[in-house]
C-alpha positions as CSV (number, residue, x, y, z in Angstrom):
1,M,-44.3,-8.1,-2.2
2,K,-42.5,-8.9,1.1
3,I,-41.6,-6.2,3.5
4,I,-38.2,-6.3,5.1
5,T,-38.6,-5.7,8.9
6,S,-36.3,-3.9,11.1
7,R,-35.4,-7.2,12.8
8,A,-34.5,-8.7,9.4
9,I,-32.3,-5.6,8.6
10,L,-30.4,-5.9,12.1
11,A,-29.9,-9.5,11.4
12,L,-28.3,-8.7,7.9
13,V,-26.0,-6.1,9.5
14,F,-25.1,-8.5,12.3
15,L,-24.1,-11.1,9.7
16,A,-22.3,-8.5,7.7
17,A,-20.3,-7.5,10.9
18,V,-19.4,-11.1,11.6
19,A,-18.2,-11.7,8.2
20,A,-15.9,-8.7,8.3
21,A,-14.6,-9.6,11.7
22,A,-13.8,-12.9,10.6
23,F,-12.0,-11.8,7.5
24,W,-9.9,-9.4,9.5
25,F,-8.9,-12.2,11.9
26,W,-8.0,-14.5,8.9
27,L,-6.1,-11.6,7.2
28,R,-4.2,-10.8,10.5
29,S,-3.2,-14.3,11.2
30,T,-1.2,-14.6,8.0
31,P,2.5,-15.3,8.7
32,I,4.7,-12.5,7.4
33,V,7.4,-13.6,5.0
34,N,11.0,-12.4,6.1
35,S,9.6,-10.9,9.3
36,Q,13.3,-10.9,10.3
37,P,14.7,-9.5,7.0
38,T,18.3,-10.0,6.1
39,G,19.2,-7.0,3.9
40,T,20.5,-3.4,4.8
41,Q,18.4,-0.9,3.0
42,I,14.9,0.4,3.5
43,I,13.5,1.3,0.0
44,A,10.3,3.1,-1.0
45,F,9.2,1.8,-4.4
46,G,6.5,3.5,-6.2
47,D,5.2,6.2,-8.5
48,S,4.7,10.1,-8.1
49,L,3.1,9.7,-4.7
50,T,6.4,8.1,-3.4
51,L,8.5,10.7,-5.3
52,G,6.6,13.2,-3.5
53,I,5.0,15.4,-6.1
54,G,2.8,18.1,-4.4
55,A,5.1,18.3,-1.1
56,S,7.4,20.9,-0.1
57,A,11.1,20.1,0.4
58,G,11.5,17.4,3.0
59,H,7.8,16.7,3.5
60,D,7.1,14.0,1.1
61,Y,6.0,10.8,2.8
62,V,9.4,9.0,2.3
63,S,11.3,12.1,4.1
64,V,8.7,12.2,7.0
65,L,8.9,8.3,7.3
66,A,12.7,8.4,7.5
67,Q,12.6,10.8,10.4
68,K,10.1,8.7,12.3
69,V,12.2,5.5,11.5
70,G,15.7,7.1,12.3
71,R,17.4,6.2,9.4
72,P,17.6,7.0,5.6
73,I,15.2,5.5,3.3
74,L,16.0,5.2,-0.6
75,N,13.3,6.8,-2.6
76,R,12.7,4.8,-5.7
77,G,9.6,6.8,-7.0
78,V,9.1,7.5,-10.7
79,A,6.2,9.8,-11.8
80,G,3.7,7.9,-14.1
81,D,4.9,4.6,-13.4
82,T,2.5,1.7,-13.8
83,T,3.0,-1.7,-12.0
84,A,4.4,-3.0,-15.3
85,D,7.0,0.0,-15.5
86,A,7.9,-0.6,-11.9
87,L,8.4,-4.5,-12.6
88,A,10.7,-3.5,-15.4
89,R,12.9,-1.5,-13.2
90,L,12.8,-3.6,-10.0
91,Q,16.2,-5.2,-10.5
92,S,18.1,-1.8,-11.3
93,N,16.3,0.2,-8.7
94,V,15.6,-2.0,-5.8
95,L,17.1,-5.5,-5.8
96,R,20.5,-4.5,-6.5
97,Y,20.6,-2.3,-3.4
98,D,20.4,-5.1,-0.8
99,P,16.9,-4.4,0.4
100,R,15.8,-5.1,3.9
101,I,12.4,-3.5,3.8
102,V,10.7,-2.5,0.8
103,I,7.6,-0.3,0.8
104,V,5.7,-1.1,-2.4
105,F,3.2,1.8,-3.2
106,L,1.8,1.2,-6.7
107,G,-1.4,0.9,-8.7
108,S,-2.7,4.4,-8.8
109,N,-1.5,4.9,-12.5
110,D,-3.0,1.4,-13.4
111,V,-6.3,2.9,-12.5
112,L,-5.8,6.2,-14.2
113,R,-4.8,4.2,-17.4
114,S,-7.7,1.6,-17.1
115,V,-5.2,-1.3,-16.9
116,P,-7.1,-4.5,-16.3
117,G,-7.0,-5.5,-12.6
118,E,-5.8,-9.0,-13.5
119,E,-2.7,-7.4,-15.2
120,T,-2.0,-5.0,-12.2
121,F,-2.2,-7.6,-9.5
122,A,-0.1,-10.2,-11.6
123,N,2.5,-7.5,-11.8
124,L,2.4,-6.9,-8.1
125,A,2.5,-10.5,-7.2
126,Q,5.8,-10.6,-9.3
127,I,7.3,-7.7,-7.7
128,L,6.5,-9.2,-4.2
129,Q,7.9,-12.5,-5.0
130,Q,11.3,-11.2,-6.4
131,I,11.7,-8.9,-3.5
132,Q,10.8,-11.5,-0.8
133,A,13.4,-13.9,-2.7
134,R,16.1,-11.6,-1.7
135,G,15.1,-12.1,2.0
136,A,13.4,-8.6,2.4
137,L,10.2,-7.7,4.1
138,V,7.4,-6.2,1.9
139,V,5.2,-3.6,3.2
140,L,2.4,-3.3,0.5
141,V,0.3,-0.1,0.5
142,E,-3.3,-0.8,-0.4
143,V,-4.3,1.9,-3.1
144,C,-8.1,1.9,-2.9
145,P,-9.6,4.4,-5.4
146,P,-12.9,6.1,-4.2
147,V,-14.9,4.6,-7.0
148,V,-18.3,2.8,-6.3
149,G,-17.9,-0.9,-6.7
150,S,-14.0,-0.9,-6.9
151,K,-12.6,-4.4,-5.8
152,Y,-9.1,-2.9,-5.6
153,G,-9.2,-3.1,-1.7
154,Q,-10.3,-6.8,-1.7
155,Q,-7.5,-7.7,-4.3
156,F,-4.7,-5.9,-2.1
157,K,-5.8,-7.8,0.9
158,R,-5.8,-11.2,-0.9
159,L,-2.4,-10.5,-2.4
160,A,-1.0,-9.6,1.0
161,R,-2.5,-12.8,2.5
162,Q,-1.1,-14.9,-0.4
163,R,2.4,-13.4,-0.4
164,G,2.7,-13.0,3.4
165,A,3.3,-9.1,3.0
166,V,2.7,-6.4,5.7
167,L,-0.5,-4.6,4.5
168,V,-1.1,-0.8,5.0
169,P,-4.9,-0.8,4.5
170,N,-6.6,1.9,2.4
171,V,-3.9,4.5,2.7
172,F,-6.3,7.0,0.8
173,R,-8.9,6.7,3.6
174,G,-10.1,10.2,4.5
175,I,-7.5,12.3,2.6
176,F,-8.0,11.5,-0.9
177,L,-11.2,13.5,-1.1
178,D,-10.3,16.1,1.3
179,P,-9.0,19.3,-0.4
180,K,-7.1,20.4,2.6
181,M,-4.8,17.4,2.1
182,K,-4.4,17.8,-1.5
183,A,-1.9,19.7,-3.8
184,D,-3.8,18.8,-7.0
185,E,-6.6,16.3,-8.0
186,I,-4.1,13.3,-7.7
187,H,-1.3,14.4,-5.4
188,F,-1.1,15.1,-1.7
189,N,0.3,18.3,0.0
190,D,2.3,18.2,3.2
191,K,-0.7,17.4,5.5
192,G,-1.7,14.6,3.3
193,Y,1.8,13.0,2.9
194,A,2.2,13.4,6.8
195,V,-0.9,11.1,7.2
196,V,0.4,8.5,4.5
197,A,3.8,8.5,6.4
198,E,2.1,7.9,9.7
199,R,-0.1,5.0,8.4
200,I,2.9,3.3,6.8
201,Y,5.0,3.6,9.8
202,A,2.4,2.3,12.1
203,A,2.2,-1.0,9.8
204,M,6.1,-1.2,9.6
205,K,7.0,-0.4,13.1
206,P,6.9,-3.9,14.6
207,Y,9.4,-5.1,12.1
208,L,12.0,-2.2,12.6
209,R,14.5,-4.2,14.7
């Protein structure tokens, strides 16, 4: 049996780090579609995490983000929505309101309902394509469930790259498993939503002209 030396382990770690750096350079070099959007409204499109279940009044992420941005944001969150549900209401809830920037925060309910990943990301691709066709910028929030072996994060990054969307990487990082940030098993409390708002704001700030 071969024994893996410490030198070999260091070499593997180094190669993994180089590969990760190369991937992030590749991702960040993606041209953003509609980086100078033409619409008028900023819209948050999502499920119960967008609606703000678990937050006290005015402390959902959309309200907090609106304060940071300095202008109103239309909240188009519907509790329980899957990506298929959201796609079905895209025209009536988003496209008809002359979108300028649309925050797409979907996928959690697909995970909870065991929707096949291929279906989830096909729906998201259609959502992004239709929003971008209106001249709006898409801010795609990466939903990465804390499940060993989950490929959701990779798929969100790939979709953002393919569609030229602004990516908010792993918005759940450090808060989803922290009871101090949660109102229940799924939803955040005021502290958790404040972190979500800050991460989304950091990603979209360069495009708030």
